[in-house]
N, C-alpha and C positions, 0 to 999 in steps of 0.2 A: 707723579709715578705712584703704579699700583701694586701691592702685596704680591709677592712671587715667592712661593717656597723653594728651597734651594735643589738644584738636581739632584745632588746626593739624597738628602732627605726623601725627595720624591720617590724614588727608585728603592729606599729601604723601608719605607714605612707604606702606610695605608693611612687614608685620611679616615677619620671617626667622625669628625666632626669639629663645631667651634664654640667657644666660650666666648664673650664678648670680646676681649683682646685676644686670646692666643687659638690659632689651630690645635687640635688635638690627633695626634699621631698615633698608632699603633707600628711599633718593629716588627718587621717581619723575622727577626731572627728566634728560633724555635727553642728560646729557654726559659719562657713562661711570661706574665704580664710585663711589657714594659714598652710605656709611654714618653711621649715627646710635645711638651707644650713649646709653642713656637707664636712669640709676639709678632702679631699681624702688622707690624710697625716699620717700612723701609729704612733700611740702613744702619739698623741697631746691631750692634754684636756683642755687648756686654749689658749685664742687667741694670749697670748704675748709668747707663745713656737713656734709658727709658724716662719718663717724666714722672715727679713723686707721685702722680695720681697714677700714673699705669703701673709703677713698680708696687702700690698696692692693689691696683685691681690683680697682678699677675699673683701675688701671694696668698690673696683672696681665691683666682682659681687654681693654684698649684694646692691648695689645701683641701678644697673641695675634692678634687683627683686623689690627691692621696689618702685622704679620709675613705673615700669610696673604694681605693684599690687597698687599703688594709681591713675594711670592714668584709669587704667581698673573700679575699686572699688570705687573710690571717698571717701573713708571713714572718720570718722571723726577724727581718729589719726592712725597712724601705731604704732605699738608696736614691740620692736625687744627684745630678752632677752637672755643670756646662763646662764641657771641654772647648770645643769650637777648634781644635788644631786642626782638624780636613775643611771643616764646615762654619765657615766665620759666621753665617746667619745666627742670631742669638738663638738658641734652643737648650731647652732643659730635660734631662734626662729623669724619667720617676722610676725605678725597676723594683719589683716586688723580689725579695732575696729569700732564700731558704737554705736551711745549713743542706737541705739535700741537693742543692744546683751543682753544678758539674766547676762553678769557679768559685765556691764557698771556701774559705771566707774573704779570697782575694777579689779586687776589682772584676767585673764583668769583662773589661777591655781588655784584650788580649790573655784571657784566661779562658775563650771557649772556640769551638770549632770553626763557629761564622756560618752554620745552616741553617738556612730558611725555612720555614713550615713549607708545607704543598699549599698551592693555592687555595684549593677546598678548606684545608684546615682555618688557614690565615682567613678567608673569608669567613667560616664560622665565628672564630673568635671576636673578628670585626664585629658581626651581627650583634652578638653576645654582648660587647663591650658598649655598645652603642645603645641598646637598652637599657644598662644598666646607668648610662652617662645618661640618658634622658630624663631619669628620675629629677637629676638637678636641674632646677630652675632654670639657670643660666645656659644651658645647653643645649644646642643645636645641632641635630644630627645631620651626618652628608648626605 
């Protein structure tokens, strides 16, 4: 069985590229930099379901993404979360948060209007972040 992205993730994000383990997605919601890492392992719903080696690889990739996000955006806080209530496929959100954002200091979920970027704005942001992430040796742009 081959890896397939959950339809909800497919609809709500833009594929930026891949690390060795994870697909890297950019949320379409217009609230700032919001990335999602999805391990390309079939049938996994929880982080502890990954093999020990894959858990370590996930942490490496997550840290690489978080460091790049922090360096480029200088957020007040980086939020990471794995909810999975609506999308059971294991996916971990990485969100740059700012005291000026619409949901601060609360969580993003349920505290934003849920408005998507325009296609042009999403395409421009995706292009920009593909370039930034391509500076990481393990990242291959889509």
